[in-house]
N, C-alpha and C positions, 0 to 999 in steps of 0.2 A: 437629351430631353425631346419631342417629339414638337414639330413646330404644328400652330393653330392655326387655321383659313381663317385670314382675313377678306373681310367687305370692303371692296374700296371704289364700288359705287351700283345703285341700282336703282333701275327703270322697269317703271309698272307694267307698257304697252309697250313695246315691240312690236313691228311687224314683219314677217317672214314671206320672201318669194320663191317660187322656180325660175330657175335664169338657164337660159340658152346655154348651151355652151358658144364659150369664144372662140371668131373663126381668125382673128388677124392678130396683130402685135396691139392694136390700141387700145386703151380701157372700156373698161366698163360704160353701162351707159344704162341709165334707172327706164330710159324714156324706151329701150326695148321688155322690160317687164310691164306686168298687165298691175299697174298700183291699183287700181279700180277694187280690185279681190285678192283681198292677201289669201294667202294660200293655210298658213299658221297666225293668233298671234294671241301675247304673251307678256311674260317677263321677262327682265334683262337681269343676268348678275354680276359682275366682276369679283372675280375672289382671288386672292394671290394666296402661296400656303407656300412658304422658303421662296424660295428663286422662281417657283414656278406661278406662273399666272396662265389665270382659265378666264373663259368670259360663257356663261352657260345661260339656256335657256329654257324658261319651267314655265308649267301653266301655273296661274294667276292665285288660282284657288289649292290646289294642293300642293303644289310644289314639286309636281313630277319633272322630271327631266325630260327636256323635248332633246337637243342636243346641246352638245358640246364643242370653244371652239380651245383646244390648247393656245396659248399666246407667247411663242421663243422672243419676241421682237417688233417692237412698234417703233419707226413702220417696218411692216416686214407683208410675207405674204399670207399669214392667217387672215390678217383684216386691210382690206385693200379701198380706198375710196373709190365714188364713181369718177366718172368724169365730166357731167351735165348736173349733178346735185351736191349740196353737202349734207342733207341729210340723210344720203342713202350709204351702203358699204357692200360687201360682198364677204362672206366667212368660211372660210373652209373648217368642217365641223370636221369629227371625228368622233368614230367608236373605239370600244376599250380592243378590239380584236386588229386596232389600227388602220381602216379604210373610212377614207377620203372624201368627201363632196363638198362642192362652192354650193353657196345659198345668199339670197339674196336678201338684208334687213334692212327696215328705214321706221326712221320715227316719225310722227307729225309733226312733233317742233323742232327746229331748228336747235333752239339750244340743250334739246337731251343729244344732238350728236357734237356740239360744244361741249358739253361736260362728257362724256365717251374719249374723247380725243384727250381731254384733260386729264384726266386719269388714269388713262394707259403710259403720256408723257413721261409725268409725275411718277408712276413708278418705275418704269422700265428709269429715270435719270436717280433713282433711291438708288436701284439696283446696281448698277456703273458704280456709283460712289462708295456703295458698300466695297465691293470687290477693288477696288482702286485702294481703302483704308487699309482693307486686309491684307494685300498684297504690298504695302509698303510697310507695313509691320513686319509682317514675314522676313522679308531685305534685310529691316534695321536688324531684328535681332540676330541673323545669319551675319550681318558682316558687324557686328560688335564680342568683341574681346572676349572670351569668359573669365574670369575671376578667381583666377585656383590659388586657393586659402589653405590645400592640404600644408602639412609639413615635410619640407623633405629631410633628406638621409642624411641623418647628424645633427638636425636645427631644434635650439629647444629654445621653452620661454621664461623668461625673468619675469617676477612677480613680486611685486615688494609693496608687504603687511608691515602698520603700526600693531603691534598686540601691546604696547604700554610698556612701563616699565619693571623690569627686570630685575628678580630678587634672588639673591645667594643663599640661599636655602640654609645649606653647611655654612658659610660663615658667620651669620645671623645668629644660627640657637650656640657656636662656639665661643660669643660672645661672652666677658664676664659677665655683667649684667644679667646676661637671657637667662631664665630659670624655666625648669620642668615642664613646671605645669603649663602647657599651652603656649610654652616659650616666646613670651611676654612678658618684661620686666615692669615694675608698677613704674604709675605715671607719677611724676616730681611732686615730693609733697605729700605721701600717700598716709594713710595711714596706716601703719602696721598694729592688726588685730594679733592679740594673744590667739595659743592652739586652743580648741574648744577642751572643756573636761573632760577628761578622760583618755585624752588626747596624748601622748608622748610629743619632747621636741622633735626625735627623729620624723616621725610622724609630719609634726609642722613644718619642717621645713621639705619635707617634700611636698608641699600644695604651698609652698611659698611664703608660709608665714611663719613669721621672728616669735619665738615665746616670750610671751611679755613681762614671765619671771624671773625669766635669765639676764634680762637687760637691763631692769627697773627697779628701784627696791619700792618694797611694798606700798602704798599710798593708805594717806589714816582714812578711816571708814567715815565718810558724813555722819553714820548715827551716834558714835562718838561712842558715850559711857552704856547708852543704852544695848551696846554688844556684848561688852563683857559682865552683864548683873547676873551675878546666879539666882538659883533658886531663895537665897537667904534674904537679897532683895528686892525679893518681893512681898507687896504690899497686902496683906490679910484684907478679906472683903466682909463688912458688916457680911449678917446674918438676914437672912429673908423674913425671919421671924417676925 
């Protein structure tokens, strides 16, 4: 994932000065510059992209880059405070080829320089904490023993599964009460139906049905004498004439 550029601080007015070379180890002094006539005036932006922090000087209107100052650490050589004022700094600017030069920058308001200090301190504090957290996480992961869940040679695993009640089908079907049809005996007290007309007693037994004519006496018909009446018993109907 590509890092995005975060804007840490924007100041709409900053003054740039050419500064003389430093002749001694003592710090820079703003009084040695021509403060009344700045060599350039524009906008300052402090941006961060990943671990890189850059202070950019740009044109107020067009946004064209005038100079940039990569900041590796703060305090450091990239941005130095002057010894006689809190509103001025010395920047080490660099171009794309790596050539460097020192210029002086300043603000008209002391609060602007204070904001720059705070923004730089906060960024590098956050960067240091992030690196420490990442380092601790890496060392902890390396020190933890790795859990080996693979099977060793000859190692097995036993799983207990409750399937339910087992039925011995062979023993059940060989029971004297078991019928051929469906393998289930008739329910207790069930009504035994006779074989359908045209079905032999053997077919009825195959279906698990008993022949009622073979086990019981013929029952008296509910219709009585009407079933035995022949043609002689028919009463003549009166003529329609």
